[in-house]
DSSP file (Angstrom, degrees, kcal/mol; ACC not computed):
  #  RESIDUE AA STRUCTURE BP1 BP2  ACC     N-H-->O    O-->H-N    N-H-->O    O-->H-N    TCO  KAPPA ALPHA  PHI   PSI    X-CA   Y-CA   Z-CA
    1    1 A X     >        0   0    0      0, 0.0     4,-2.6     0, 0.0     5,-0.3   0.000 360.0 360.0 360.0 -39.5   68.2  149.9   93.3
    2    2 A X  H  >  +     0   0    0      1,-0.2     4,-2.2     2,-0.2     5,-0.2   0.941 360.0  43.2 -55.7 -50.8   66.1  151.3   90.5
    3    3 A X  H  > S+     0   0    0      1,-0.2     4,-2.4     2,-0.2    -1,-0.2   0.837 111.2  56.0 -68.7 -31.6   66.2  148.1   88.5
    4    4 A X  H  > S+     0   0    0      2,-0.2     4,-2.0     1,-0.2    -2,-0.2   0.950 110.9  43.2 -63.0 -49.4   65.7  145.9   91.6
    5    5 A X  H  X S+     0   0    0     -4,-2.6     4,-1.6     1,-0.2    -2,-0.2   0.895 114.7  50.0 -64.8 -39.9   62.4  147.7   92.5
    6    6 A X  H  X S+     0   0    0     -4,-2.2     4,-3.0    -5,-0.3     5,-0.2   0.901 110.1  50.5 -65.3 -40.3   61.2  147.8   88.9
    7    7 A X  H  X S+     0   0    0     -4,-2.4     4,-2.2     1,-0.2     6,-0.3   0.868 104.8  57.6 -66.7 -36.5   61.9  144.0   88.5
    8    8 A X  H  <>S+     0   0    0     -4,-2.0     6,-2.0     2,-0.2     5,-0.8   0.916 114.8  38.2 -57.6 -42.8   60.0  143.3   91.7
    9    9 A X  H ><5S+     0   0    0     -4,-1.6     3,-1.1    51,-0.2    -2,-0.2   0.941 116.6  48.5 -75.2 -48.6   56.9  144.9   90.2
   10   10 A X  H 3<5S+     0   0    0     -4,-3.0    -2,-0.2     1,-0.3    -3,-0.2   0.784 106.3  57.6 -67.6 -26.6   57.3  143.7   86.6
   11   11 A X  T 3<5S-     0   0    0     -4,-2.2    -1,-0.3    -5,-0.2    -2,-0.2   0.720 110.6-122.1 -73.4 -19.2   57.9  140.1   87.6
   12   12 A X  T < 5S+     0   0    0     -3,-1.1     3,-0.2    -4,-0.4    -3,-0.1   0.458  82.3 116.3  90.3   1.9   54.5  140.2   89.4
   13   13 A X  S   <S+     0   0    0     -5,-0.8     2,-0.5    -6,-0.3    -4,-0.2   0.908  82.6  29.3 -69.4 -42.0   56.1  139.3   92.8
   14   14 A X        +     0   0    0     -6,-2.0    -1,-0.3     1,-0.1    -2,-0.3  -0.944  63.8 142.1-123.8 110.8   55.1  142.6   94.3
   15   15 A X        +     0   0    0     -2,-0.5     2,-0.4    -3,-0.2    -1,-0.1   0.252  62.3  62.1-127.0   7.8   51.9  144.2   93.0
   16   16 A X        +     0   0    0     47,-0.1    55,-0.2     1,-0.1    -1,-0.1  -0.999  42.2 165.9-138.1 133.6   50.5  145.6   96.2
   17   17 A X        -     0   0    0     -2,-0.4    -1,-0.1     2,-0.3     3,-0.1   0.470  51.8-114.7-125.4  -6.2   52.0  148.2   98.5
   18   18 A X  S    S+     0   0    0      1,-0.2     2,-0.3    52,-0.0    -2,-0.0   0.474  86.7  72.9  88.0   0.7   49.1  149.2  100.8
   19   19 A X  S    S-     0   0    0     44,-0.1     2,-0.3     2,-0.0    -2,-0.3  -0.974  84.3 -99.7-144.7 160.1   48.9  152.8   99.6
   20   20 A X        -     0   0    0     -2,-0.3     2,-0.6    -3,-0.1     0, 0.0  -0.581  29.5-153.1 -80.3 138.3   47.8  154.8   96.5
   21   21 A X        -     0   0    0     -2,-0.3     2,-0.5     2,-0.0    28,-0.1  -0.954  11.1-170.7-116.2 116.4   50.4  155.9   94.1
   22   22 A X        +     0   0    0     -2,-0.6    28,-0.7    26,-0.2     2,-0.4  -0.900   7.4 174.4-109.0 134.4   49.6  158.9   92.0
   23   23 A X  E     -a   50   0A   0     -2,-0.5     2,-0.5    26,-0.2    28,-0.2  -0.999  19.5-143.4-138.3 139.0   51.8  160.0   89.1
   24   24 A X  E     -a   51   0A   0     26,-2.9    28,-2.0    -2,-0.4     2,-0.4  -0.876  15.5-131.5-106.9 132.5   51.2  162.8   86.7
   25   25 A X  E     +a   52   0A   0     -2,-0.5     2,-0.3    26,-0.2    28,-0.2  -0.684  32.1 165.7 -82.2 129.5   52.2  162.6   83.0
   26   26 A X    >   -     0   0    0     26,-2.1     3,-2.0    -2,-0.4    28,-0.1  -0.882  25.3-157.9-143.7 108.6   54.1  165.5   81.7
   27   27 A X  T 3  S+     0   0    0     -2,-0.3    26,-0.1     1,-0.3    -1,-0.1   0.695  93.7  53.4 -63.8 -17.3   55.9  165.1   78.3
   28   28 A X  T 3  S+     0   0    0     24,-0.1    -1,-0.3     2,-0.0     2,-0.1   0.346  96.6  86.2 -97.6   6.1   58.3  167.9   79.1
   29   29 A X  S <  S-     0   0    0     -3,-2.0    23,-0.1     1,-0.2    24,-0.1  -0.256  87.9 -60.0 -99.4-172.0   59.5  166.6   82.4
   30   30 A X        -     0   0    0     21,-0.3    23,-2.2     1,-0.1    24,-0.5  -0.142  54.2-104.9 -65.9 157.7   62.2  164.1   83.6
   31   31 A X     >  -     0   0    0     21,-0.2     4,-2.7    22,-0.2     5,-0.2  -0.226  44.7 -90.3 -74.0 175.8   62.3  160.5   82.5
   32   32 A X  H  > S+     0   0    0      1,-0.2     4,-2.0     2,-0.2     5,-0.1   0.862 123.7  48.3 -59.1 -42.3   61.3  157.7   84.9
   33   33 A X  H  > S+     0   0    0      2,-0.2     4,-1.8     1,-0.2    -1,-0.2   0.919 115.6  43.1 -67.9 -44.1   64.8  157.1   86.4
   34   34 A X  H  > S+     0   0    0      2,-0.2     4,-2.7     1,-0.2    -2,-0.2   0.893 112.5  53.9 -68.4 -39.7   65.5  160.8   87.1
   35   35 A X  H  X S+     0   0    0     -4,-2.7     4,-2.5     2,-0.2    -2,-0.2   0.879 107.5  51.1 -63.0 -37.6   61.9  161.4   88.4
   36   36 A X  H  X S+     0   0    0     -4,-2.0     4,-2.6    -5,-0.2    -1,-0.2   0.921 110.5  48.5 -64.5 -43.2   62.4  158.6   90.9
   37   37 A X  H  X S+     0   0    0     -4,-1.8     4,-1.9     2,-0.2    -2,-0.2   0.911 112.4  49.0 -61.6 -43.1   65.7  160.1   92.1
   38   38 A X  H  <>S+     0   0    0     -4,-2.7     5,-2.6     2,-0.2     6,-0.3   0.897 110.8  50.6 -63.6 -40.4   63.9  163.5   92.3
   39   39 A X  H ><5S+     0   0    0     -4,-2.5     3,-1.3     1,-0.2    -2,-0.2   0.921 110.2  49.4 -62.2 -45.0   61.1  161.9   94.3
   40   40 A X  H 3<5S+     0   0    0     -4,-2.6    -1,-0.2     1,-0.3    -2,-0.2   0.835 108.8  53.4 -62.6 -34.0   63.6  160.2   96.7
   41   41 A X  T 3<5S-     0   0    0     -4,-1.9    -1,-0.3    -5,-0.2    -2,-0.2   0.456 119.9-109.2 -83.7  -0.9   65.3  163.6   97.2
   42   42 A X  T X 5S+     0   0    0     -3,-1.3     3,-1.3    -4,-0.3     4,-0.2   0.672  73.0 138.3  87.4  18.2   62.0  165.2   98.1
   43   43 A X  T 3 <S+     0   0    0     -5,-2.6     3,-0.4     1,-0.3     4,-0.2   0.831  76.1  45.4 -64.8 -31.8   61.5  167.4   95.1
   44   44 A X  T 3> S+     0   0    0     -6,-0.3     4,-3.3     1,-0.2    -1,-0.3   0.123  76.8 112.4-100.0  20.9   57.7  166.6   95.0
   45   45 A X  T <4 S+     0   0    0     -3,-1.3    -1,-0.2     1,-0.2    -2,-0.1   0.882  76.8  50.7 -61.9 -39.6   57.0  167.1   98.7
   46   46 A X  T  4 S+     0   0    0     -3,-0.4    -1,-0.2    -4,-0.2    -2,-0.1   0.944 124.8  25.6 -66.0 -48.6   54.9  170.2   98.1
   47   47 A X  T  4 S-     0   0    0     -4,-0.2    -2,-0.2     2,-0.1    -1,-0.2   0.820  88.1-149.3 -85.8 -32.4   52.6  168.7   95.5
   48   48 A X     <  +     0   0    0     -4,-3.3     2,-0.6     1,-0.1   -26,-0.2   0.322  69.3  95.9  80.5  -9.8   53.0  165.1   96.5
   49   49 A X        -     0   0    0     -5,-0.1   -26,-0.2   -28,-0.1    -1,-0.1  -0.942  68.9-142.3-118.7 112.3   52.5  163.9   92.9
   50   50 A X  E     -a   23   0A   0    -28,-0.7   -26,-2.9    -2,-0.6     2,-0.4  -0.391  11.3-143.7 -71.1 149.7   55.6  163.3   90.9
   51   51 A X  E     +a   24   0A   0    -28,-0.2   -21,-0.3   -16,-0.1     2,-0.3  -0.927  29.7 152.4-114.6 139.3   55.7  164.3   87.2
   52   52 A X  E     -a   25   0A   0    -28,-2.0   -26,-2.1    -2,-0.4     3,-0.3  -0.988  51.6-128.6-158.0 159.6   57.4  162.3   84.5
   53   53 A X  S    S+     0   0    0    -23,-2.2     2,-0.2    -2,-0.3   -22,-0.2   0.469 110.1  52.7 -88.8  -3.0   57.3  161.5   80.8
   54   54 A X     >  +     0   0    0    -24,-0.5     4,-2.2     1,-0.1    -1,-0.2  -0.601  63.9 161.4-127.0  69.7   57.4  157.8   81.8
   55   55 A X  H  > S+     0   0    0     -3,-0.3     4,-2.5     1,-0.2     5,-0.2   0.841  72.9  53.9 -64.0 -34.1   54.6  157.4   84.3
   56   56 A X  H  > S+     0   0    0      2,-0.2     4,-2.2     1,-0.2    -1,-0.2   0.898 110.2  46.9 -68.2 -38.6   54.3  153.6   83.9
   57   57 A X  H  > S+     0   0    0      2,-0.2     4,-2.3     1,-0.2     5,-0.2   0.942 114.4  46.5 -66.1 -47.2   58.0  153.1   84.7
   58   58 A X  H  X S+     0   0    0     -4,-2.2     4,-2.6     1,-0.2     5,-0.2   0.895 111.2  52.7 -63.1 -39.7   57.9  155.4   87.7
   59   59 A X  H  X S+     0   0    0     -4,-2.5     4,-2.6    -5,-0.2    -1,-0.2   0.930 109.7  49.0 -59.9 -45.6   54.7  153.7   88.9
   60   60 A X  H  X S+     0   0    0     -4,-2.2     4,-2.2     1,-0.2    -2,-0.2   0.900 112.8  46.6 -61.7 -42.3   56.4  150.3   88.7
   61   61 A X  H  X S+     0   0    0     -4,-2.3     4,-2.5     2,-0.2    -1,-0.2   0.914 114.1  47.1 -68.2 -42.6   59.5  151.5   90.6
   62   62 A X  H  X S+     0   0    0     -4,-2.6     4,-2.7     2,-0.2     5,-0.3   0.892 112.2  50.3 -67.0 -38.3   57.4  153.2   93.3
   63   63 A X  H  X S+     0   0    0     -4,-2.6     4,-2.5    -5,-0.2     5,-0.2   0.914 111.9  48.7 -64.0 -42.0   55.2  150.2   93.7
   64   64 A X  H  X S+     0   0    0     -4,-2.2     4,-2.0    -5,-0.2    -2,-0.2   0.905 114.0  45.6 -63.2 -42.2   58.3  148.0   94.0
   65   65 A X  H  X S+     0   0    0     -4,-2.5     4,-1.5     2,-0.2    -2,-0.2   0.950 119.0  39.2 -68.5 -50.1   59.9  150.2   96.6
   66   66 A X  H  X S+     0   0    0     -4,-2.7     4,-1.5     1,-0.2    -2,-0.2   0.895 117.6  50.5 -67.4 -39.0   56.8  150.7   98.8
   67   67 A X  H  X S+     0   0    0     -4,-2.5     4,-3.2    -5,-0.3     5,-0.3   0.857 103.7  59.1 -66.9 -35.4   55.7  147.1   98.3
   68   68 A X  H  X S+     0   0    0     -4,-2.0     4,-2.8    -5,-0.2     5,-0.3   0.919 103.8  51.9 -59.6 -43.4   59.2  145.9   99.3
   69   69 A X  H  X S+     0   0    0     -4,-1.5     4,-1.3     2,-0.2    -1,-0.2   0.916 115.5  40.9 -58.9 -44.4   58.9  147.6  102.7
   70   70 A X  H  X S+     0   0    0     -4,-1.5     4,-1.9     2,-0.2    -2,-0.2   0.960 120.2  41.0 -68.9 -52.8   55.5  145.9  103.3
   71   71 A X  H  X S+     0   0    0     -4,-3.2     4,-3.1     1,-0.2     5,-0.3   0.855 110.6  57.2 -69.2 -35.7   56.3  142.5  102.0
   72   72 A X  H  X S+     0   0    0     -4,-2.8     4,-2.6    -5,-0.3     5,-0.2   0.930 108.8  47.5 -59.5 -44.5   59.8  142.4  103.5
   73   73 A X  H  X S+     0   0    0     -4,-1.3     4,-2.1    -5,-0.3    -2,-0.2   0.915 113.8  47.0 -62.8 -43.3   58.3  143.0  107.0
   74   74 A X  H  X S+     0   0    0     -4,-1.9     4,-2.2     2,-0.2    -2,-0.2   0.919 113.8  47.1 -66.3 -43.7   55.6  140.3  106.4
   75   75 A X  H  X S+     0   0    0     -4,-3.1     4,-2.3     2,-0.2    -2,-0.2   0.926 113.5  48.2 -63.8 -44.2   58.1  137.7  105.1
   76   76 A X  H  X S+     0   0    0     -4,-2.6     4,-2.8    -5,-0.3    -1,-0.2   0.874 110.2  51.9 -65.5 -37.1   60.6  138.4  108.0
   77   77 A X  H  X S+     0   0    0     -4,-2.1     4,-2.1    -5,-0.2    -1,-0.2   0.919 110.6  48.6 -64.7 -42.3   57.8  138.1  110.5
   78   78 A X  H  X>S+     0   0    0     -4,-2.2     5,-2.2     2,-0.2     4,-0.9   0.885 113.2  46.9 -64.1 -39.4   56.8  134.8  109.0
   79   79 A X  H  <5S+     0   0    0     -4,-2.3     3,-0.4     3,-0.2    -2,-0.2   0.910 111.6  51.6 -67.7 -42.1   60.4  133.5  109.1
   80   80 A X  H  <5S+     0   0    0     -4,-2.8    -2,-0.2     1,-0.2    -1,-0.2   0.851 110.7  48.1 -63.4 -35.1   60.8  134.8  112.7
   81   81 A X  H  <5S-     0   0    0     -4,-2.1    -1,-0.2    -5,-0.2    -2,-0.2   0.681 115.6-116.5 -77.3 -17.8   57.7  132.9  113.8
   82   82 A X  T  <5S+     0   0    0     -4,-0.9    -3,-0.2    -3,-0.4    -2,-0.1   0.587  77.0 129.3  91.1  11.4   58.8  129.8  112.0
   83   83 A X  S   <S-     0   0    0     -5,-2.2     2,-0.3    -6,-0.2    -4,-0.2   0.888  82.8 -10.9 -66.1 -39.8   55.9  129.7  109.5
   84   84 A X  S    S-     0   0    0     -6,-0.9    -2,-0.3    -9,-0.2     2,-0.2  -0.914  78.8-100.9-150.0 176.7   58.4  129.3  106.6
   85   85 A X     >  -     0   0    0     -2,-0.3     4,-1.2     1,-0.1     3,-0.2  -0.602  21.1-121.0-106.6 162.7   62.1  129.5  106.0
   86   86 A X  H  > S+     0   0    0      1,-0.2     4,-2.6    -2,-0.2     5,-0.2   0.844 113.4  63.1 -64.4 -34.1   64.4  132.1  104.5
   87   87 A X  H  > S+     0   0    0      1,-0.2     4,-2.4     2,-0.2    -1,-0.2   0.895  98.7  53.9 -58.3 -41.7   65.4  129.5  101.9
   88   88 A X  H  > S+     0   0    0      2,-0.2     4,-1.6     1,-0.2    -1,-0.2   0.885 109.9  47.1 -62.1 -39.3   61.8  129.4  100.6
   89   89 A X  H  X S+     0   0    0     -4,-1.2     4,-2.1     2,-0.2    -2,-0.2   0.923 111.7  50.0 -68.5 -44.4   61.9  133.2  100.1
   90   90 A X  H  X S+     0   0    0     -4,-2.6     4,-2.2     1,-0.2    -2,-0.2   0.874 108.6  53.5 -62.3 -36.9   65.3  133.1   98.4
   91   91 A X  H  X S+     0   0    0     -4,-2.4     4,-2.5     2,-0.2    -1,-0.2   0.874 106.0  53.5 -64.9 -36.8   64.0  130.3   96.1
   92   92 A X  H  X S+     0   0    0     -4,-1.6     4,-1.8     2,-0.2    -2,-0.2   0.930 109.5  47.5 -62.9 -45.2   61.0  132.6   95.2
   93   93 A X  H  X>S+     0   0    0     -4,-2.1     5,-2.8     1,-0.2     4,-0.5   0.902 111.3  51.7 -61.2 -40.0   63.4  135.4   94.2
   94   94 A X  H ><5S+     0   0    0     -4,-2.2     3,-0.9     1,-0.2    -2,-0.2   0.899 105.9  54.9 -63.8 -41.0   65.5  132.9   92.2
   95   95 A X  H 3<5S+     0   0    0     -4,-2.5    -1,-0.2     1,-0.3    -2,-0.2   0.897 112.1  43.2 -57.4 -42.6   62.3  131.7   90.4
   96   96 A X  H 3<5S-     0   0    0     -4,-1.8    -1,-0.3    -5,-0.1    -2,-0.2   0.470 114.8-116.5 -85.2  -2.3   61.6  135.2   89.3
   97   97 A X  T <<5 +     0   0    0     -3,-0.9     2,-0.5    -4,-0.5    -3,-0.2   0.819  63.0 149.4  72.5  31.2   65.2  136.0   88.4
   98   98 A X      < -     0   0    0     -5,-2.8     2,-0.5    -6,-0.1    -1,-0.2  -0.868  32.1-159.8-103.2 125.6   65.6  138.7   91.0
   99   99 A X        -     0   0    0     -2,-0.5     2,-0.4    -5,-0.0    -5,-0.0  -0.908  19.2-130.0-103.8 126.0   69.0  139.2   92.6
  100  100 A X        -     0   0    0     -2,-0.5    -2,-0.0     1,-0.1     2,-0.0  -0.596  21.1-124.7 -76.0 127.0   69.0  141.0   96.0
  101  101 A X     >  -     0   0    0     -2,-0.4     4,-2.6     1,-0.1     3,-0.2  -0.344  28.5-108.6 -63.5 155.7   71.4  143.9   96.2
  102  102 A X  H  > S+     0   0    0      1,-0.2     4,-2.3     2,-0.2     5,-0.2   0.882 118.2  50.1 -56.8 -43.2   73.8  143.7   99.1
  103  103 A X  H  > S+     0   0    0      1,-0.2     4,-2.1     2,-0.2    -1,-0.2   0.880 112.2  47.7 -66.2 -36.9   72.2  146.5  101.1
  104  104 A X  H  > S+     0   0    0     -3,-0.2     4,-2.6     2,-0.2    -2,-0.2   0.899 111.2  50.8 -69.2 -41.3   68.7  145.0  100.6
  105  105 A X  H  X S+     0   0    0     -4,-2.6     4,-2.6     2,-0.2    -2,-0.2   0.892 110.2  50.0 -64.2 -39.3   69.9  141.5  101.7
  106  106 A X  H  X S+     0   0    0     -4,-2.3     4,-2.5    -5,-0.2     5,-0.2   0.925 111.4  48.4 -63.6 -45.0   71.5  143.0  104.8
  107  107 A X  H  X S+     0   0    0     -4,-2.1     4,-2.1     2,-0.2    -2,-0.2   0.917 112.0  50.3 -59.6 -44.1   68.3  144.8  105.6
  108  108 A X  H  X S+     0   0    0     -4,-2.6     4,-1.9     1,-0.2    -2,-0.2   0.929 112.4  45.6 -61.1 -48.5   66.3  141.6  105.1
  109  109 A X  H  X S+     0   0    0     -4,-2.6     4,-2.1     1,-0.2    -1,-0.2   0.886 111.7  51.8 -65.3 -39.6   68.6  139.5  107.3
  110  110 A X  H  X S+     0   0    0     -4,-2.5     4,-1.9     1,-0.2    -1,-0.2   0.894 110.0  49.5 -64.0 -39.2   68.7  142.1  110.1
  111  111 A X  H  X S+     0   0    0     -4,-2.1     4,-2.0     2,-0.2    -1,-0.2   0.872 107.7  54.3 -68.3 -36.2   64.9  142.2  110.1
  112  112 A X  H  X S+     0   0    0     -4,-1.9     4,-2.4     1,-0.2    -2,-0.2   0.937 109.3  47.8 -60.7 -46.2   64.7  138.4  110.3
  113  113 A X  H  X S+     0   0    0     -4,-2.1     4,-2.4     1,-0.2     5,-0.2   0.871 107.3  57.0 -63.8 -35.9   66.9  138.5  113.4
  114  114 A X  H  X S+     0   0    0     -4,-1.9     4,-1.9     1,-0.2    -1,-0.2   0.931 111.9  41.4 -59.3 -45.7   64.8  141.2  114.9
  115  115 A X  H  X S+     0   0    0     -4,-2.0     4,-2.5     2,-0.2    -2,-0.2   0.843 111.4  55.7 -73.6 -33.0   61.7  139.0  114.6
  116  116 A X  H  X>S+     0   0    0     -4,-2.4     5,-2.1     2,-0.2     4,-0.6   0.913 110.6  45.7 -63.8 -40.4   63.5  135.8  115.7
  117  117 A X  H ><5S+     0   0    0     -4,-2.4     3,-0.5     3,-0.2    -2,-0.2   0.904 112.1  51.9 -66.6 -40.9   64.6  137.6  118.9
  118  118 A X  H 3<5S+     0   0    0     -4,-1.9    -2,-0.2     1,-0.2    -1,-0.2   0.892 118.4  36.2 -62.5 -40.7   61.0  138.9  119.4
  119  119 A X  H 3<5S-     0   0    0     -4,-2.5    -1,-0.2    -5,-0.1    -2,-0.2   0.402 107.0-127.0 -94.8   2.4   59.5  135.4  119.0
  120  120 A X  T <<5       0   0    0     -4,-0.6    -3,-0.2    -3,-0.5    -4,-0.1   0.896 360.0 360.0  54.2  47.9   62.5  133.7  120.9
  121  121 A X      <       0   0    0     -5,-2.1    -4,-0.2    -6,-0.1    -1,-0.1   0.369 360.0 360.0-112.9 360.0   63.2  131.2  118.1
């Protein structure tokens, strides 16, 4: 999952997530991957600002994760409305060399069906 989110950001496919991401540089703290795991586990809930010795990596992963939630919803809503097809989205991922993990693909497909049912298409 870590590499999927990082690839979403580094490819330029997702560069906006709708919220501010603050990260503090600390040369004596965890690397980017461990800091992301700590963030996911709620270690930084009190301060709200994760610390890492790799702030750019952590920023990219967090942007990819938060951005995926936003963009996935928008893409699924567009597919559900019939504005564009799932094939077009998959082709975009293929262009950028991004392979969807199984759990992400399942989430994506379930959300598409949710919107198709909502829009009766």
